[in-house]
N, CA, C and O of each residue as an XYZ file, in Angstrom:
360
protein
N      11.630      7.476     -5.880
C      10.363      6.946     -5.426
C       9.294      7.057     -6.508
O       8.476      6.149     -6.661
N       9.290      8.132     -7.246
C       8.217      8.366     -8.206
C       8.579      7.853     -9.593
O       8.536      8.601    -10.570
N       8.929      6.600     -9.672
C       9.247      5.946    -10.932
C       7.973      5.861    -11.768
O       6.960      5.355    -11.286
N       8.002      6.347    -13.013
C       6.789      6.333    -13.831
C       6.380      4.937    -14.303
O       5.271      4.756    -14.805
N       7.246      3.973    -14.149
C       6.947      2.596    -14.583
C       5.775      2.038    -13.792
O       5.686      2.229    -12.579
N       4.881      1.352    -14.481
C       3.753      0.702    -13.821
C       4.184     -0.643    -13.257
O       5.143     -1.249    -13.735
N       3.468     -1.105    -12.239
C       3.749     -2.433    -11.707
C       3.409     -3.459    -12.776
O       2.538     -3.237    -13.617
N       4.107     -4.580    -12.730
C       3.879     -5.642    -13.705
C       3.779     -6.967    -12.968
O       4.416     -7.163    -11.933
N       2.984     -7.862    -13.503
C       2.978     -9.242    -13.046
C       3.438    -10.062    -14.239
O       2.781    -10.107    -15.279
N       4.591    -10.713    -14.061
C       5.201    -11.435    -15.173
C       5.246    -12.934    -14.878
O       5.293    -13.347    -13.719
N       5.232    -13.736    -15.932
C       5.397    -15.176    -15.703
C       6.854    -15.460    -15.330
O       7.778    -14.893    -15.914
N       7.039    -16.331    -14.366
C       8.390    -16.701    -13.959
C       8.908    -17.766    -14.919
O       8.233    -18.768    -15.154
N      10.099    -17.559    -15.475
C      10.669    -18.573    -16.357
C      10.829    -19.912    -15.628
O      11.093    -19.949    -14.426
N      10.672    -20.969    -16.350
C      10.759    -22.325    -15.787
C      12.033    -22.525    -14.972
O      11.995    -23.150    -13.913
N      13.160    -22.000    -15.454
C      14.442    -22.214    -14.762
C      14.482    -21.553    -13.381
O      15.300    -21.946    -12.549
N      13.630    -20.569    -13.115
C      13.596    -19.903    -11.810
C      12.550    -20.499    -10.881
O      12.556    -20.199     -9.687
N      11.656    -21.333    -11.392
C      10.548    -21.829    -10.576
C      11.005    -22.705     -9.417
O      10.345    -22.748     -8.379
N      12.112    -23.394     -9.578
C      12.610    -24.217     -8.473
C      12.994    -23.321     -7.294
O      12.735    -23.657     -6.139
N      13.612    -22.185     -7.596
C      14.029    -21.260     -6.548
C      12.832    -20.513     -5.955
O      12.743    -20.365     -4.736
N      11.914    -20.044     -6.799
C      10.790    -19.234     -6.328
C       9.516    -20.035     -6.144
O       8.658    -19.655     -5.346
N       9.376    -21.143     -6.870
C       8.243    -22.037     -6.694
C       6.891    -21.448     -7.047
O       5.869    -21.906     -6.537
N       6.865    -20.462     -7.892
C       5.613    -19.794     -8.242
C       5.530    -19.586     -9.752
O       6.497    -19.819    -10.477
N       4.374    -19.149    -10.209
C       4.179    -18.913    -11.635
C       4.099    -17.447    -12.006
O       4.441    -17.083    -13.131
N       3.651    -16.585    -11.083
C       3.476    -15.158    -11.391
C       4.250    -14.310    -10.392
O       4.072    -14.442     -9.181
N       5.107    -13.441    -10.908
C       5.927    -12.600    -10.040
C       5.575    -11.134    -10.256
O       5.480    -10.658    -11.388
N       5.386    -10.438     -9.151
C       5.121     -9.008     -9.174
C       6.436     -8.248     -9.268
O       7.372     -8.512     -8.514
N       6.498     -7.309    -10.193
C       7.593     -6.338    -10.257
C       6.935     -5.018     -9.847
O       6.233     -4.397    -10.646
N       7.162     -4.591     -8.600
C       6.388     -3.470     -8.052
C       6.896     -2.096     -8.474
O       7.927     -1.957     -9.131
N       6.127     -1.090     -8.068
C       6.545      0.308     -8.175
C       6.994      0.741     -6.780
O       6.457      0.253     -5.786
N       7.964      1.643     -6.687
C       8.438      2.078     -5.371
C       7.333      2.661     -4.479
O       7.278      2.357     -3.287
N       6.462      3.489     -5.042
C       5.410      4.109     -4.225
C       4.414      3.086     -3.696
O       3.902      3.232     -2.586
N       4.136      2.049     -4.485
C       3.218      1.004     -4.021
C       3.803      0.251     -2.834
O       3.106     -0.018     -1.855
N       5.086     -0.086     -2.925
C       5.738     -0.798     -1.820
C       5.815      0.098     -0.586
O       5.575     -0.359      0.531
N       6.150      1.370     -0.786
C       6.221      2.313      0.328
C       4.871      2.427      1.026
O       4.806      2.426      2.255
N       3.801      2.526      0.253
C       2.454      2.612      0.821
C       2.119      1.357      1.627
O       1.544      1.449      2.712
N       2.474      0.198      1.104
C       2.218     -1.058      1.807
C       2.985     -1.114      3.128
O       2.440     -1.537      4.148
N       4.237     -0.692      3.108
C       5.076     -0.703      4.309
C       4.504      0.228      5.378
O       4.511     -0.109      6.562
N       4.022      1.370      4.974
C       3.495      2.352      5.927
C       2.218      1.870      6.622
O       1.820      2.436      7.640
N       1.578      0.840      6.085
C       0.371      0.276      6.703
C       0.705     -0.746      7.788
O      -0.185     -1.193      8.512
N       1.972     -1.114      7.905
C       2.385     -2.055      8.955
C       2.386     -1.299     10.282
O       3.019     -0.249     10.387
N       1.698     -1.807     11.281
C       1.632     -1.099     12.567
C       3.022     -0.905     13.194
O       3.896     -1.767     13.092
N       3.192      0.224     13.828
C       4.444      0.515     14.529
C       4.700     -0.562     15.577
O       3.796     -0.931     16.326
N       5.916     -1.059     15.629
C       6.284     -2.086     16.592
C       6.047     -3.499     16.101
O       6.450     -4.457     16.761
N       5.400     -3.649     14.954
C       5.127     -4.973     14.380
C       6.331     -5.405     13.543
O       6.811     -4.656     12.692
N       6.810     -6.621     13.797
C       7.942     -7.164     13.047
C       7.430     -7.949     11.845
O       6.542     -8.791     11.977
N       7.991     -7.670     10.685
C       7.691     -8.434      9.487
C       9.017     -8.633      8.749
O       9.750     -7.675      8.508
N       9.311     -9.862      8.399
C      10.571    -10.146      7.709
C      10.438     -9.762      6.241
O       9.331     -9.582      5.735
N      11.556     -9.641      5.574
C      11.548     -9.276      4.160
C      10.802    -10.316      3.316
O       9.996     -9.925      2.470
N      11.033    -11.625      3.506
C      10.240    -12.597      2.732
C       8.735    -12.504      3.022
O       7.926    -12.640      2.105
N       8.353    -12.274      4.281
C       6.936    -12.104      4.606
C       6.371    -10.863      3.906
O       5.269    -10.896      3.359
N       7.125     -9.794      3.931
C       6.713     -8.554      3.276
C       6.482     -8.794      1.787
O       5.452     -8.393      1.245
N       7.421     -9.436      1.135
C       7.302     -9.707     -0.302
C       6.099    -10.585     -0.601
O       5.353    -10.310     -1.541
N       5.899    -11.631      0.180
C       4.783    -12.539     -0.064
C       3.433    -11.862      0.149
O       2.530    -12.015     -0.674
N       3.286    -11.125      1.227
C       2.012    -10.454      1.508
C       1.718     -9.372      0.470
O       0.582     -9.220      0.021
N       2.747     -8.631      0.099
C       2.581     -7.572     -0.894
C       2.160     -8.163     -2.234
O       1.240     -7.657     -2.876
N       2.826     -9.226     -2.654
C       2.484     -9.877     -3.924
C       1.045    -10.383     -3.898
O       0.301    -10.194     -4.860
N       0.660    -11.017     -2.811
C      -0.686    -11.577     -2.690
C      -1.757    -10.500     -2.827
O      -2.781    -10.717     -3.474
N      -1.518     -9.332     -2.216
C      -2.517     -8.256     -2.281
C      -2.712     -7.741     -3.697
O      -3.761     -7.179     -4.013
N      -1.709     -7.929     -4.558
C      -1.809     -7.441     -5.931
C      -2.010     -8.569     -6.941
O      -1.881     -8.349     -8.145
N      -2.324     -9.770     -6.464
C      -2.691    -10.864     -7.346
C      -1.557    -11.669     -7.937
O      -1.738    -12.330     -8.960
N      -0.388    -11.628     -7.314
C       0.757    -12.405     -7.796
C       1.118    -13.477     -6.769
O       0.649    -13.449     -5.631
N       1.960    -14.421     -7.192
C       2.403    -15.491     -6.298
C       3.623    -15.096     -5.483
O       3.814    -15.576     -4.366
N       4.449    -14.219     -6.045
C       5.655    -13.775     -5.350
C       5.996    -12.370     -5.826
O       5.406    -11.856     -6.777
N       6.952    -11.765     -5.148
C       7.385    -10.413     -5.480
C       8.874    -10.460     -5.783
O       9.636    -11.103     -5.062
N       9.285     -9.792     -6.833
C      10.688     -9.808     -7.245
C      11.588     -9.380     -6.083
O      11.436     -8.276     -5.561
N      12.518    -10.239     -5.675
C      13.370     -9.895     -4.541
C      14.359     -8.770     -4.852
O      14.772     -8.041     -3.950
N      14.732     -8.628     -6.098
C      15.720     -7.607     -6.463
C      15.100     -6.212     -6.452
O      15.608     -5.304     -5.795
N      13.996     -6.050     -7.186
C      13.386     -4.717     -7.214
C      12.787     -4.358     -5.861
O      12.906     -3.213     -5.426
N      12.148     -5.305     -5.189
C      11.552     -4.981     -3.893
C      12.632     -4.650     -2.860
O      12.413     -3.806     -1.992
N      13.777     -5.296     -2.941
C      14.888     -4.964     -2.044
C      15.404     -3.558     -2.280
O      15.659     -2.812     -1.334
N      15.555     -3.203     -3.543
C      15.994     -1.839     -3.877
C      14.963     -0.812     -3.442
O      15.311      0.232     -2.892
N      13.679     -1.113     -3.692
C      12.634     -0.165     -3.345
C      12.451     -0.061     -1.835
O      12.065      0.996     -1.336
N      12.717     -1.123     -1.109
C      12.665     -1.075      0.351
C      13.741     -0.120      0.874
O      13.492      0.667      1.787
N      14.928     -0.197      0.291
C      16.012      0.720      0.675
C      15.630      2.161      0.353
O      15.843      3.055      1.172
N      15.071      2.392     -0.827
C      14.656      3.736     -1.224
C      13.593      4.265     -0.264
O      13.648      5.426      0.142
N      12.641      3.432      0.096
C      11.581      3.824      1.024
C      12.157      4.184      2.397
O      11.753      5.173      3.008
N      13.095      3.377      2.870
C      13.723      3.650      4.170
C      14.497      4.964      4.133
O      14.464      5.739      5.089
N      15.187      5.208      3.034
C      15.937      6.464      2.919
C      14.997      7.666      2.866
O      15.298      8.712      3.442
N      13.870      7.526      2.184
C      12.894      8.617      2.122
C      12.293      8.893      3.504
O      12.094     10.048      3.881
N      12.004      7.821      4.258
C      11.475      7.984      5.617
C      12.496      8.682      6.501
O      12.136      9.535      7.313
N      13.755      8.329      6.351
C      14.814      8.977      7.133
C      14.930     10.452      6.783
O      15.119     11.289      7.665
N      14.818     10.773      5.499
C      14.853     12.179      5.075
C      13.684     12.946      5.688
O      13.851     14.084      6.126
N      12.497     12.328      5.722
C      11.331     12.974      6.344
C      11.589     13.275      7.804
O      11.256     14.357      8.285
N      12.185     12.321      8.518
C      12.475     12.536      9.941
C      13.491     13.661     10.143
O      13.343     14.485     11.045
N      14.508     13.687      9.310
C      15.544     14.721      9.415
C      14.937     16.103      9.144
O      15.317     17.088      9.777
N      13.990     16.166      8.198
C      13.371     17.433      7.840
C      12.247     17.826      8.805
O      11.628     18.878      8.646
N      11.989     16.978      9.801
C      10.986     17.309     10.801
C       9.603     16.792     10.515
O       8.661     17.101     11.244
N       9.461     16.006      9.459
C       8.150     15.444      9.115
C       7.928     14.118      9.830
O       8.839     13.576     10.455
N       6.747     13.619      9.733
C       6.418     12.317     10.313
C       6.454     11.271      9.234
O       6.073     11.535      8.094
N       6.913     10.071      9.583
C       6.933      8.953      8.633
C       6.018      7.871      9.078
O       5.900      6.847      8.406
C-alpha cells in the first residue's frame, strides 16, 4: 500500500487512444485509490469503470490506468480484510 512512487498523469500513446479514447491517463498510488474508495458510502454500488473515471477526474486526468488501478483495488481490498480480521474498522 505504501508505494513511494508518486502518482503520474501521462499522455496516452496514439495507438491506445481508440481503446481508451482519452489523452491523459492517471497512474495512481495505492494509498490515493484506497482513500478514494473509503469515501464511497456504505451500500453504494460503483462499478470498476465508474471508479476509474471518477478517480481520474478528481485528479485532473481523462482516464485511470486499468492495470495499476485493478492491482491497487485488490491490494486495498486485502488490506481492508486484514483490518477486519485484526478487529479494526474499515
